[in-house]
N, C-alpha and C positions, 0 to 999 in steps of 0.2 A: 657471492662476493664480487663477481666480475660482471654483473648484469645490472643495467640501469633501465628502468621502465617508466615511461611517462605516457599517460593517456590524454589525448586531445579529443574532445568531443563535447556533446552537450552536458550541461550541468545536471547533477542529480536532481530529480524532481519527485515530489510527493503529492499524489492526488488523494485527498481524503473525501470519502463519501459520507456526508453527515456533518452538521455543524453544531456540536454539543460541547459539553464541558470536556469530555475526553479528547475531542478533536483539538480543542484549544491547547491542552497540555502537550499533545503530540506535536502540534505546531511549534510551540516554544522550543522543544528539544530539537526538532528538525531545523529550525532557523539557526540554532547554535552550531549545527553540523553542516551549515551552508547549503541546505536544500532549497530549491525553489518550491514553494508550497502553494497548492491550489485547493481550496475547500469548495466542494460541490454540495449544495443542498437546495432542491427546488421548493422545499416547504417554506411557507411564510412564517416568519418568527417576529411578531411585533416586539419592538424594543430591543432587537438583537444587538449585541455588543459589536462595535466595529472590529474588523479584523486588524491584526497588528500590521505595522509598516512592512512592506515587502511581500505581503500575502495577498493572493487574489481569491475572491469569493465569487463563484458563479452560481446562478439560479437555474441552470439548464438541467435536463434529466440526466441521471447518472451515466446511462449508456452513451449519450451524446458527449459527456465530459470525457469518458474514457476514449472515445474515438478521436476527440480533439486533442487530448493531452498525453495519453499513454501510447505514443507512437514510436518509441525507441527503447533500447535496452537499458537505459539509465533511469527508467520510470519505476515508481513504486505506487501501487494502488492498494488502499486499505479502506474497506467498507465498515462503517461504524454506526449505522443508523438503527440496527436491530429490526428493521422493517424489510421483510423479504421483497416487497414490491420495488424497493429502491436498491437494496444491496444486491439482490439477484440480478437485476438489470445490469449493474455495473460489472458484476463478476462474469456474466456471460461474455461480455466483450473483452474484459481484462484477461481472462484465461486464454482467449484466442489472440491476444496482442503480444508484441515483443517485450512487454513489461518485465523487468527483472524480478519483481516480487509482487505477488497478489495475496492479500490477507483479508480476513473477515473476523470481526468480533463476535463472540458468542461462547456459550458453554460447549462441552463435548457433545451433549445431546443435541443442541441446536445446530452444531456444526455437522453432525451426522445427518440430520434432517435436511440441512442446506445441500449437502452433497447429493442426497437422493433427489431433491427437487432439480438440481442442476443437471443430473443425468437424464431425468425425464424431459428436460428442455434441450437435450442434444449435446451436452458437454461430454467429451470422450473421457475414458478412464485416464488416458495419458495427460490430457489437459487438467483433469481433476487433481492429479498428483502435484501440480504446481501450487495448489491452493493451501495457504497457511491458515488453518482454522482448527482450533481457536488461535487467533493471532497472538504473537508475542511469546517470550520465554515463559515457561511455567514457574513463576515465583510465588504463587499462592496468594496473590493480593486481590483485594476488592476495592482499593482506593484508586481513583482516577489518575493521580500523578504517578503512582507506581505502575499502573497498567500501561500508561504512556511510555514510561521508561522501559518496560519489558518489550513493548512493540518496537521501539527504536533500537533497543539492544539487539533483538533478533535480526532486524534488517541490517544493522551495522556488522554483526558477526557474519552474516551471509555475504554481504558486500565485500568485506575484507577477505573472506575465504575465496571468493571468486577472483579477486585481484591477485591473491597469492597463487592460486591455481594457474592463472594466466601467465605469471612470471615463470612458473615451474615447467611450463610446456616447452619441449625442445623446439628450437627454431630450425626448420628445414632449409638447407642451402642448395 
């Protein structure tokens, strides 16, 4: 009741790996929550939909995008392609980055296989604990808009918990 906390720093940023239907739904919710959104997909998509205003789409490789954009603690990286060649590249760098949240889409079985692949590529057990996979809250949905909601709900819950924990830490004098 007697503490006021205000954070001054970079805007919350969401880097999505993969530009598909789910990425577009996640983008809509993230924009409502005032995130800076970057969609990374190096694959060519003829006739692709233009990104919404305020969203940046980059065609570089996912690891390069993580290195360029996930360079502070207010970054969120979510891999959505279902392609290990793309998702794993991004996750390798994201798990070693200061990003606040790192997640990857997939079933429990695919997530287990991904964790095994990442370990063989040199990711430590401690780094692997940061991976949210399957990404999102377990709401039992298979519809893209609901999965997007579950992803952003989990990120929001963790973000709010981190802010609450920061306020509750005693200040040393």
